[in-house]
C-alpha positions as CSV (number, residue, x, y, z in Angstrom):
1,M,115.0,123.5,101.0
2,R,113.2,120.5,102.6
3,Y,113.5,116.9,101.8
4,V,110.6,114.7,102.9
5,V,110.8,111.1,103.9
6,S,107.6,109.1,104.3
7,V,108.3,106.9,107.3
8,D,107.1,103.9,109.3
9,T,109.2,101.6,111.4
10,T,110.2,99.1,108.7
11,K,113.7,98.3,107.4
12,A,112.7,99.9,104.1
13,S,111.8,103.1,105.8
14,K,115.1,103.1,107.7
15,K,117.0,102.7,104.4
16,A,115.0,105.6,102.9
17,I,116.0,107.8,105.9
18,E,119.7,106.8,105.5
19,E,119.6,107.7,101.7
20,A,117.8,111.0,102.4
21,E,120.2,111.9,105.2
22,E,123.2,111.3,102.9
23,Y,121.7,113.4,100.2
24,V,120.9,116.3,102.5
25,K,124.4,116.2,103.9
26,K,125.7,116.7,100.3
27,V,123.3,119.4,99.1
28,G,122.2,121.0,102.4
29,G,118.7,121.6,103.6
30,E,116.4,120.2,106.2
31,L,115.1,116.6,106.5
32,E,111.4,116.2,107.3
33,L,110.0,112.9,108.4
34,V,106.3,112.4,107.6
35,H,104.1,109.7,108.9
36,V,100.5,109.1,107.9
37,A,98.3,108.0,110.7
38,Q,95.3,105.8,110.1
39,Q,92.7,104.4,112.4
40,K,93.1,100.6,112.1
41,P,91.3,97.5,113.3
42,N,92.3,96.7,116.9
43,G,91.0,93.2,117.3
44,N,87.4,92.1,117.6
45,D,84.7,92.6,120.1
46,A,82.9,89.7,121.9
47,N,80.6,89.3,118.8
48,G,83.5,89.1,116.4
49,N,83.0,92.6,115.0
50,P,86.2,94.6,114.3
51,V,87.1,97.2,116.8
52,I,88.7,100.3,115.3
53,Q,91.3,102.1,117.4
54,S,90.4,105.6,118.5
55,R,91.8,108.6,116.8
56,E,93.8,109.3,119.9
57,E,95.3,105.8,119.8
58,A,96.2,106.2,116.2
59,E,97.7,109.6,116.8
60,T,99.8,108.3,119.8
61,R,101.1,105.5,117.6
62,G,101.9,107.9,114.8
63,R,103.9,110.2,117.2
64,D,105.7,107.1,118.5
65,V,106.7,106.2,114.9
66,L,108.0,109.7,114.4
67,A,110.0,109.6,117.6
68,K,111.5,106.3,116.8
69,T,112.4,107.2,113.2
70,T,113.8,110.6,114.3
71,S,116.3,108.7,116.4
72,W,117.6,107.1,113.2
73,V,118.8,110.5,112.0
74,D,122.4,111.3,113.1
75,E,123.9,114.2,111.2
76,V,121.3,116.6,109.8
77,E,118.5,118.8,111.1
78,V,115.2,116.9,111.3
79,T,111.6,117.9,111.8
80,T,108.5,115.8,111.8
81,T,104.9,116.0,110.6
82,L,101.9,113.7,111.3
83,L,99.3,113.5,108.5
84,W,96.0,111.6,108.3
85,G,94.6,109.4,105.5
86,K,96.0,107.1,102.8
87,P,99.8,107.3,102.9
88,G,100.5,107.6,99.2
89,E,97.9,110.2,98.6
90,E,98.6,112.3,101.7
91,V,102.4,112.4,101.3
92,A,102.1,113.4,97.6
93,E,99.5,116.1,98.4
94,Y,101.5,117.4,101.3
95,A,104.7,117.7,99.2
96,N,102.9,119.4,96.4
97,E,101.3,122.0,98.7
98,E,104.6,122.9,100.4
99,D,106.6,125.4,98.3
100,D,110.1,124.4,99.6
101,V,109.9,120.6,99.4
102,K,112.4,119.6,96.7
103,A,112.1,115.8,96.9
104,V,110.3,112.9,98.6
105,F,112.0,109.7,99.7
106,V,110.0,106.5,100.3
107,G,111.0,103.0,101.2
108,H,110.4,100.0,99.0
109,R,109.5,96.6,100.4
110,G,110.7,94.7,97.4
111,L,107.5,92.7,96.5
112,S,108.0,89.9,94.1
113,S,106.9,90.8,90.5
114,R,104.1,88.3,90.7
115,H,102.8,89.7,94.0
116,E,103.2,93.3,92.7
117,K,101.0,92.5,89.6
118,F,98.1,91.8,92.0
119,V,98.6,94.5,94.7
120,G,100.7,97.1,93.0
121,S,103.5,99.1,94.6
122,T,103.4,102.6,96.1
123,A,107.2,103.0,95.8
124,K,109.5,101.6,93.2
125,N,113.2,102.0,92.5
126,S,113.9,103.7,89.2
């Protein structure tokens, strides 16, 4: 059994990892950290046009995120996977395609209800 945690380097992500690790310690299985890489703007050129980071830069950053978040896991076996695309969609699709994924853990930033009405929330406590 695998339990997936969608990660970045935020406090919310660290909390999701801690919760998932505690759960896996109780029920057994493997913890898998998943990060979704995206090519993001990397400043502007001399004409003010956005410069998009290369795929290689985005992949390096993604691997760095996975290395850092792996160091937050202390007591269970952990593997990592780097995906590409929109985080919410890619993590859900990945978990649905994998036969042995039993749960997905995600962090929640705690947006105010007013702010959440405008931008939504990918993760929400139930």
